[in-house]
N, C-alpha and C positions, 0 to 999 in steps of 0.2 A: 613763306608761309602764307595762308589765305589772308586777304586783307581784312576780313571780318574780325580776326583776332585782335583784341584790344592791345594798345601800345604797351600796357603794363605786362601783358602776357608775352609779347614779343621780346621785351627787355629781359624778363625773368628767364625765358628759355635761352636767350642769347648768352646769358651768363654761364649756363651749365652745359649747353650743347656744343660740341667741337665744331670748328668752322667747316670741316669736311666730314661728310657722312651722309646717311640716307636722308632724303627729303620726306616730308610728311605724306605726300601722295604715295610714295613707294611703300611706306610702312602700312598704309591703310588698305592697299590692294590685297584683297582676299581676307581681310580682318573681320572679326565678329565682335560686336559689342552687345553683351548680354544685359545691359542696364541703361536703358534710354527712357527718360521721362518726356511726356509730350501732352499736348492738348488732344481731346477735351479733358479738362481737369477742374478741380475746385480751387486751385491756386494758380498764379500766373506761370505760364510756360513760354519758352522762347519760340516754339514751333509746334505744329500738330503732328500726329503720327504719320500722316501721308507725306508731309514735308520732310520729316526725319528720314523716311524710307527713300525718298527721291534724292536727298543729299547723300545718303550712304551709297546708293547705287552710282551716283555721279563720281564718287571717289573710288569705285571699283571694289567696295566692300562685299563680303559674301553674305552676311546676315546681321540682323539686329533683333533684339528682344525689347518690345515696348512694355514698360512697367507703369502701373498706376497703383497708388496706395489703397484706393477705395473702390475702384471699378475694375472688373475683369477686362482684359484687353484682347481676347481671342478674336472677337468680332472686328476690332480695329485692325488687327493683323491681317485678317481676311481682305478688308478693303484696301489696305496699304499695298498688299501684293498685287492687286489689280492695277494700281497706279505706278508701281515700280517693278515691272516684270523683270525677272532675272535675279532679283534680290530675295533671299529667304527672310521672311518676317514672321516672328513668333510673338505670342502674347502669353498671358498667364493670369493668375489670381493671387491676390494678397489677402491673407486671412485676417483682416481687421473686422471691426464691429459691423461695418456696413454690409458684409456678406455673412454675418452670423458667427464670426470668430472661427473656432475650430469646427468647421462644418463640412463633413464629408460629402453631403449632398451638393454643396456648391462646387466641390472639386469634380464630382460626377458630371454636373451640368457643363463645366468647362470643356469636357471631352466631347460633348454633343453639339457644340457650336459649329456652324457650317465651316468647312475647310479643315477642321481638326488641327488648327494652328496654336491652340492653347498648350503650352509646353511646360511652363515653370509654375510651381506652387510655392509662393513665399509664405513662410510662417509669419505671424503678425509683425508689423513694423511699427507704425506710429501709435497703434493701440496696444502694442505688446506691454505686458506688465513691467518688463524690464525698462522699456522706453519711458513709460509714465512715471515710474519711480525715479529713474535717472533725471528726468526733467522736473522732478518735484511738483508734479501736477496732482490735482485732486479731481479725478474723473474716472469713469468706468474703463476697464481694460480687459484684454484677453489673456487668460492664464493657460499655459501649456503644461505646467507641472505643479505638483504640490508635495511637500515633504520629501523631496528628492526623487519623485517618481512621476513619469508622464501620466497625464489624465487619460481615461479611456477614449474620450473624443479626439485627443491628439493621436493616439494609436490608430483610431479609425481613419483619420485623415491620411496617415502614413500608409495604411493598408490600401487606400484608394490610389495613392501615388504609385505604389508598387504594382497594383493591378493594371493600371493604364500606362505603365512605362513612362511616367512623368518625371520631372526633375524636382527633387526636394531642396529648397533653399531655406536657410535658417532664419532669415529676416532679422529683426532687432531683438531677439531673445538674448539672454545672457550667454556668456561663453560656456558656462557649465551646462546650461539648458541646450545650447547648440550641440554639444558633445552627446548629450542624452538623445537628442533627435537623430544624430548621425548613427549612434549605436543601434537605436530601434530601427532605423531605416535599413541598416545592414542586416539585422536579424530578420526583417520582413522581406528582404530581397529587393529593396529599391536599387535600381541600377545606376542612377545618376544623382549625385548630391553635391551641393556647394555651400560653403560657409559664406554668407553674405557679408560683404565688406568687413572682413574679420578685424582689421585694426581700428576701424572707425567707431566713435561713440554712437550708440551706447553699448556696442558689442565688446570692444576692447579685449579681444582675445590675445593672449600672449603666445609667443612662438612655441613653447612646449605643447600647448593645447592645439595650436595649428598643426604641429607635427603629428599629434595623436589623431586629429581629424583626418589628416592625409592617410595615415596608416589604416584607418577604418574605411577608406575608399572615397573620401570627399575631396573635391577641389577647394582651394582657398582663393577667394576673390579679393583682389586689390583694386580699388577704384581711384581714378585720378581726381575726380571732383574739380573744383575750381582751381586752376593753376596760378591764379593771380593773388590769392590771399597771402597774408604775411607769413603764415606757417607752412606754405607750400614747399619751400626747399627742405625744411626739416621732415615734413611728411614723406617726401620722395626719398630722402635718405633712409628713413625708417623702413619704408616699404622695400627698398632695394636690399637692405640688410636682411629683412625677414624672408624675402624671396630666396635669397642665397641659402639661408639656414633651413628653410622648408624644402627647397628644391623646385626649380622652375617646372619640372614635370608634374608637379601637384598644384600649380597655380594658374589662375585665370586673371587677366587684367581687363577692366572695362571703364567706361567713362562716368557713369552715375550723373549724367548731365541732362540738360533740358530746362533747367530753372531759368526764369526770366532774369536777365542781367549777367548771367554767366556765359562763357564761351558756348557756341553751338556744339552739340555732341560730337560731330565729325572733327571739328577743329580742336576741341579740348582733348578728345581721344588721341588725336595725332600728336598734340603737345605732350601728353602723358607718355606715349611710346618713345618720343624723342628724348624726354627727360630720363627715362629708364636706360636708354642706350648710353646716355651721357654718364651714367653711373657704372659703366664698364660691364653692364649686362650684354651678353653677346647678341648678335643679330639672330642666331638660331634660337636662343632662349626667349627673346621677345616674340619671335614668330610663333614659337610653341605656345606661349601664354595668350597670344592674341588671335591665333588661328587654329592650331591643332587641338588644344585642350578644350576651347569652347565648342568646337565641332563635335568632339566626343561627348561633351555634356548634352548637346542638343540632338544627339544621334544622327548627325550628318555624316555621309560617307566620306 
Protein backbone atom coordinates (compact mmCIF):
# COMPACT_ATOMS: atom_id res chain seq x y z
CA UNK A 1 0.00 0.00 0.00
CA UNK A 2 1.20 3.59 -0.55
CA UNK A 3 3.70 4.74 2.04
CA UNK A 4 1.67 7.88 2.77
CA UNK A 5 -1.00 5.82 4.50
CA UNK A 6 -0.57 6.11 8.23
CA UNK A 7 0.68 3.11 10.18
CA UNK A 8 -2.68 2.91 11.95
CA UNK A 9 -4.43 2.56 8.60
CA UNK A 10 -2.01 -0.11 7.46
CA UNK A 11 -2.56 -2.07 10.64
CA UNK A 12 -6.34 -1.74 10.53
CA UNK A 13 -6.47 -2.89 6.92
CA UNK A 14 -4.06 -5.75 7.58
CA UNK A 15 -6.49 -7.11 10.14
CA UNK A 16 -9.38 -7.38 7.68
CA UNK A 17 -7.81 -7.84 4.24
CA UNK A 18 -6.79 -11.35 3.21
CA UNK A 19 -3.10 -11.89 2.54
CA UNK A 20 -3.82 -12.67 -1.09
CA UNK A 21 -6.05 -10.55 -3.25
CA UNK A 22 -6.14 -7.40 -5.33
CA UNK A 23 -3.72 -4.59 -4.57
CA UNK A 24 -4.91 -1.04 -4.14
CA UNK A 25 -3.64 0.16 -7.52
CA UNK A 26 -5.53 -2.61 -9.26
CA UNK A 27 -8.76 -1.58 -7.54
CA UNK A 28 -8.28 2.10 -8.41
CA UNK A 29 -7.66 1.62 -12.11
CA UNK A 30 -10.77 2.91 -13.85
CA UNK A 31 -12.45 3.87 -10.57
CA UNK A 32 -14.53 7.00 -10.03
CA UNK A 33 -14.68 8.92 -6.75
CA UNK A 34 -17.72 11.21 -6.65
CA UNK A 35 -16.89 12.80 -3.27
CA UNK A 36 -13.48 14.53 -3.02
CA UNK A 37 -12.87 17.57 -0.81
CA UNK A 38 -9.97 19.89 -1.64
CA UNK A 39 -8.51 23.37 -1.40
CA UNK A 40 -9.25 26.16 -1.91
CA UNK A 41 -11.62 26.00 1.06
CA UNK A 42 -12.34 27.74 4.34
CA UNK A 43 -11.20 24.75 6.42
CA UNK A 44 -7.88 22.85 6.24
CA UNK A 45 -7.63 20.37 3.38
CA UNK A 46 -4.88 17.88 2.64
CA UNK A 47 -4.48 18.89 -1.02
CA UNK A 48 -5.91 21.20 -3.63
CA UNK A 49 -8.18 20.25 -6.50
CA UNK A 50 -5.38 20.12 -9.06
CA UNK A 51 -3.26 17.90 -6.81
CA UNK A 52 -6.27 15.63 -6.23
CA UNK A 53 -6.73 15.29 -9.97
CA UNK A 54 -3.06 14.56 -10.61
CA UNK A 55 -2.98 11.89 -7.92
CA UNK A 56 -6.14 10.26 -9.27
CA UNK A 57 -4.69 10.21 -12.79
CA UNK A 58 -1.43 8.72 -11.49
CA UNK A 59 -3.44 5.78 -10.10
CA UNK A 60 -5.25 5.21 -13.37
CA UNK A 61 -8.61 6.42 -12.09
CA UNK A 62 -11.25 7.43 -14.59
CA UNK A 63 -12.89 10.39 -12.85
CA UNK A 64 -13.33 12.41 -9.68
CA UNK A 65 -15.89 14.93 -8.50
CA UNK A 66 -14.59 17.90 -6.50
CA UNK A 67 -16.92 18.97 -3.70
CA UNK A 68 -17.00 22.11 -1.59
CA UNK A 69 -19.69 22.88 0.97
CA UNK A 70 -19.72 26.62 0.29
CA UNK A 71 -18.25 27.37 -3.15
CA UNK A 72 -19.23 25.91 -6.55
CA UNK A 73 -16.47 23.79 -8.09
CA UNK A 74 -17.21 23.76 -11.83
CA UNK A 75 -14.42 26.30 -12.41
CA UNK A 76 -11.95 24.28 -10.36
CA UNK A 77 -12.85 21.18 -12.38
CA UNK A 78 -12.13 23.15 -15.58
CA UNK A 79 -8.63 24.03 -14.34
CA UNK A 80 -7.92 20.55 -12.95
CA UNK A 81 -8.71 18.97 -16.31
CA UNK A 82 -6.01 21.11 -17.91
CA UNK A 83 -3.44 19.92 -15.38
CA UNK A 84 -4.48 16.25 -15.41
CA UNK A 85 -5.35 15.50 -19.04
CA UNK A 86 -7.09 12.20 -19.56
CA UNK A 87 -8.88 12.29 -16.22
CA UNK A 88 -12.56 13.27 -16.13
CA UNK A 89 -12.99 15.94 -13.45
CA UNK A 90 -16.39 17.29 -12.48
CA UNK A 91 -17.64 19.86 -10.01
CA UNK A 92 -20.96 20.94 -8.64
CA UNK A 93 -22.78 23.22 -6.27
CA UNK A 94 -23.82 22.69 -2.66
CA UNK A 95 -26.97 24.64 -1.84
CA UNK A 96 -25.92 26.14 1.47
CA UNK A 97 -26.48 29.72 2.63
CA UNK A 98 -23.43 31.08 0.76
CA UNK A 99 -25.16 30.47 -2.59
CA UNK A 100 -28.62 31.46 -1.40
CA UNK A 101 -29.87 28.09 -0.22
CA UNK A 102 -32.57 26.63 -2.47
CA UNK A 103 -31.59 28.91 -5.33
CA UNK A 104 -32.47 27.80 -8.86
CA UNK A 105 -30.56 30.77 -10.30
CA UNK A 106 -27.34 29.44 -8.77
CA UNK A 107 -27.98 26.06 -10.39
CA UNK A 108 -28.56 27.76 -13.74
CA UNK A 109 -25.26 29.63 -13.37
CA UNK A 110 -23.42 26.37 -12.66
CA UNK A 111 -24.37 25.14 -16.12
CA UNK A 112 -22.93 28.28 -17.76
CA UNK A 113 -19.41 28.04 -16.32
CA UNK A 114 -16.70 27.43 -18.93
CA UNK A 115 -16.29 23.78 -19.87
CA UNK A 116 -19.70 22.68 -18.63
CA UNK A 117 -18.14 20.44 -15.99
CA UNK A 118 -20.59 21.33 -13.22
CA UNK A 119 -22.50 18.09 -12.82
CA UNK A 120 -23.81 17.51 -9.26
CA UNK A 121 -26.27 19.60 -7.25
CA UNK A 122 -26.06 18.74 -3.58
CA UNK A 123 -28.98 19.84 -1.49
CA UNK A 124 -27.86 21.72 1.64
CA UNK A 125 -25.22 20.03 3.75
CA UNK A 126 -23.69 21.94 6.68
CA UNK A 127 -26.47 24.56 6.53
CA UNK A 128 -29.30 22.06 6.15
CA UNK A 129 -32.01 22.36 8.78
CA UNK A 130 -31.51 18.69 9.60
CA UNK A 131 -27.76 19.20 10.13
CA UNK A 132 -28.19 22.30 12.30
CA UNK A 133 -30.80 20.61 14.48
CA UNK A 134 -28.77 17.40 14.73
CA UNK A 135 -25.72 19.42 15.81
CA UNK A 136 -27.86 21.33 18.34
CA UNK A 137 -26.70 24.65 16.93
CA UNK A 138 -28.54 27.94 17.05
CA UNK A 139 -27.96 29.62 13.68
CA UNK A 140 -29.68 30.20 10.34
CA UNK A 141 -30.31 27.17 8.15
CA UNK A 142 -31.74 26.16 4.78
CA UNK A 143 -35.17 24.56 4.77
CA UNK A 144 -36.25 22.23 1.96
CA UNK A 145 -39.66 21.21 3.26
CA UNK A 146 -42.38 22.31 5.66
CA UNK A 147 -45.29 20.32 7.09
CA UNK A 148 -44.37 17.26 5.05
CA UNK A 149 -44.21 19.03 1.68
CA UNK A 150 -41.30 20.37 -0.35
CA UNK A 151 -41.12 24.15 -0.60
CA UNK A 152 -41.74 25.79 -4.00
CA UNK A 153 -38.10 26.92 -4.19
CA UNK A 154 -36.97 23.33 -3.65
CA UNK A 155 -39.19 22.17 -6.50
CA UNK A 156 -37.76 24.96 -8.67
CA UNK A 157 -34.23 23.70 -7.98
CA UNK A 158 -35.27 20.17 -8.93
CA UNK A 159 -36.83 21.51 -12.14
CA UNK A 160 -33.50 23.15 -13.02
CA UNK A 161 -31.67 19.90 -12.32
CA UNK A 162 -34.05 18.04 -14.63
CA UNK A 163 -33.85 20.68 -17.35
CA UNK A 164 -30.06 20.57 -17.51
CA UNK A 165 -29.63 16.82 -17.00
CA UNK A 166 -27.71 17.31 -13.75
CA UNK A 167 -27.35 14.96 -10.78
CA UNK A 168 -29.60 15.47 -7.75
CA UNK A 169 -27.71 14.60 -4.54
CA UNK A 170 -29.66 14.75 -1.30
CA UNK A 171 -26.99 16.35 0.92
CA UNK A 172 -27.50 16.39 4.68
CA UNK A 173 -31.29 16.58 4.74
CA UNK A 174 -33.18 14.04 6.83
CA UNK A 175 -33.88 10.55 5.52
CA UNK A 176 -37.56 11.39 5.07
CA UNK A 177 -36.74 14.62 3.25
CA UNK A 178 -34.30 12.71 1.07
CA UNK A 179 -37.10 10.42 -0.04
CA UNK A 180 -39.31 13.43 -0.73
CA UNK A 181 -36.59 14.89 -2.94
CA UNK A 182 -36.14 11.60 -4.79
CA UNK A 183 -39.90 11.25 -5.37
CA UNK A 184 -40.11 14.82 -6.70
CA UNK A 185 -37.05 14.23 -8.84
CA UNK A 186 -38.65 11.17 -10.36
CA UNK A 187 -41.88 13.05 -10.98
CA UNK A 188 -40.05 15.93 -12.69
CA UNK A 189 -37.94 13.62 -14.82
CA UNK A 190 -34.54 13.93 -13.14
CA UNK A 191 -32.41 11.25 -14.76
CA UNK A 192 -29.65 10.86 -12.17
CA UNK A 193 -30.07 10.88 -8.38
CA UNK A 194 -28.00 9.78 -5.39
CA UNK A 195 -28.64 9.63 -1.65
CA UNK A 196 -25.59 11.33 -0.14
CA UNK A 197 -23.69 9.12 2.35
CA UNK A 198 -26.96 7.53 3.42
CA UNK A 199 -25.70 5.80 6.58
CA UNK A 200 -23.71 8.72 7.96
CA UNK A 201 -24.91 11.33 10.43
CA UNK A 202 -26.98 13.42 10.16
CA UNK A 203 -28.77 11.51 7.37
CA UNK A 204 -28.93 8.12 9.13
CA UNK A 205 -31.16 6.50 6.53
CA UNK A 206 -32.20 2.96 7.43
CA UNK A 207 -32.10 0.10 4.94
CA UNK A 208 -35.86 0.02 4.15
CA UNK A 209 -35.69 3.71 3.18
CA UNK A 210 -32.55 3.04 1.11
CA UNK A 211 -34.42 0.27 -0.66
CA UNK A 212 -37.31 2.64 -1.36
CA UNK A 213 -34.95 5.29 -2.71
CA UNK A 214 -33.37 2.68 -4.98
CA UNK A 215 -36.81 1.62 -6.25
CA UNK A 216 -37.46 5.28 -7.09
CA UNK A 217 -34.34 5.36 -9.25
CA UNK A 218 -31.64 6.71 -6.94
CA UNK A 219 -28.22 5.32 -6.22
CA UNK A 220 -27.24 4.96 -2.56
CA UNK A 221 -23.82 6.38 -1.68
CA UNK A 222 -21.56 4.72 0.90
CA UNK A 223 -18.43 6.64 1.90
CA UNK A 224 -15.24 5.29 3.39
CA UNK A 225 -14.24 8.41 5.28
CA UNK A 226 -11.34 7.99 7.66
CA UNK A 227 -10.38 4.31 7.92
CA UNK A 228 -8.31 4.83 11.08
CA UNK A 229 -11.01 5.91 13.53
CA UNK A 230 -12.02 3.55 16.33
CA UNK A 231 -15.45 2.99 14.79
CA UNK A 232 -14.11 2.17 11.30
CA UNK A 233 -14.44 -1.65 11.56
CA UNK A 234 -18.05 -1.39 12.75
CA UNK A 235 -18.84 1.15 10.03
CA UNK A 236 -17.42 -1.11 7.33
CA UNK A 237 -19.40 -4.06 8.68
CA UNK A 238 -22.60 -2.00 8.68
CA UNK A 239 -22.03 -0.71 5.17
CA UNK A 240 -21.24 -4.14 3.77
CA UNK A 241 -24.46 -5.50 5.28
CA UNK A 242 -26.51 -2.59 3.92
CA UNK A 243 -24.97 -2.97 0.46
CA UNK A 244 -25.97 -6.63 0.37
CA UNK A 245 -29.53 -5.81 1.45
CA UNK A 246 -29.98 -2.90 -0.95
CA UNK A 247 -28.11 -4.60 -3.80
CA UNK A 248 -24.75 -3.51 -5.26
CA UNK A 249 -26.51 -2.61 -8.51
CA UNK A 250 -28.06 0.34 -6.66
CA UNK A 251 -24.97 1.47 -4.72
CA UNK A 252 -22.02 3.80 -5.24
CA UNK A 253 -18.90 3.91 -3.06
CA UNK A 254 -16.72 6.99 -2.64
CA UNK A 255 -14.08 8.39 -0.31
CA UNK A 256 -15.48 11.64 1.19
CA UNK A 257 -11.84 12.48 1.93
CA UNK A 258 -9.53 15.45 1.59
CA UNK A 259 -9.70 16.62 5.22
CA UNK A 260 -6.40 17.65 6.76
CA UNK A 261 -5.03 14.81 8.86
CA UNK A 262 -6.96 12.04 7.11
CA UNK A 263 -5.67 9.71 4.40
CA UNK A 264 -5.37 11.31 0.98
CA UNK A 265 -8.45 10.64 -1.18
CA UNK A 266 -6.74 8.10 -3.46
CA UNK A 267 -5.22 6.22 -0.52
CA UNK A 268 -8.35 6.23 1.63
CA UNK A 269 -10.53 5.23 -1.33
CA UNK A 270 -8.22 2.30 -2.08
CA UNK A 271 -8.30 1.23 1.57
CA UNK A 272 -12.11 1.39 1.56
CA UNK A 273 -12.34 -0.80 -1.55
CA UNK A 274 -9.92 -3.30 -0.03
CA UNK A 275 -11.93 -3.37 3.19
CA UNK A 276 -15.16 -4.05 1.28
CA UNK A 277 -13.49 -6.90 -0.59
CA UNK A 278 -12.45 -8.34 2.77
CA UNK A 279 -16.14 -8.49 3.74
CA UNK A 280 -16.78 -11.04 0.99
CA UNK A 281 -18.15 -8.53 -1.49
CA UNK A 282 -17.12 -9.86 -4.88
CA UNK A 283 -14.69 -8.18 -7.21
CA UNK A 284 -17.55 -7.70 -9.67
CA UNK A 285 -19.70 -6.01 -7.04
CA UNK A 286 -16.94 -3.65 -5.93
CA UNK A 287 -16.15 -2.79 -9.55
CA UNK A 288 -19.81 -2.10 -10.21
CA UNK A 289 -20.07 0.28 -7.23
CA UNK A 290 -16.77 2.08 -7.87
CA UNK A 291 -16.75 2.16 -11.67
CA UNK A 292 -19.96 1.28 -13.50
CA UNK A 293 -22.57 2.91 -11.26
CA UNK A 294 -20.76 6.25 -10.79
CA UNK A 295 -20.18 6.36 -14.56
CA UNK A 296 -23.95 6.05 -15.06
CA UNK A 297 -24.57 8.74 -12.46
CA UNK A 298 -22.21 11.13 -14.27
CA UNK A 299 -23.50 10.20 -17.76
CA UNK A 300 -20.16 8.78 -18.83
CA UNK A 301 -20.26 6.25 -21.67
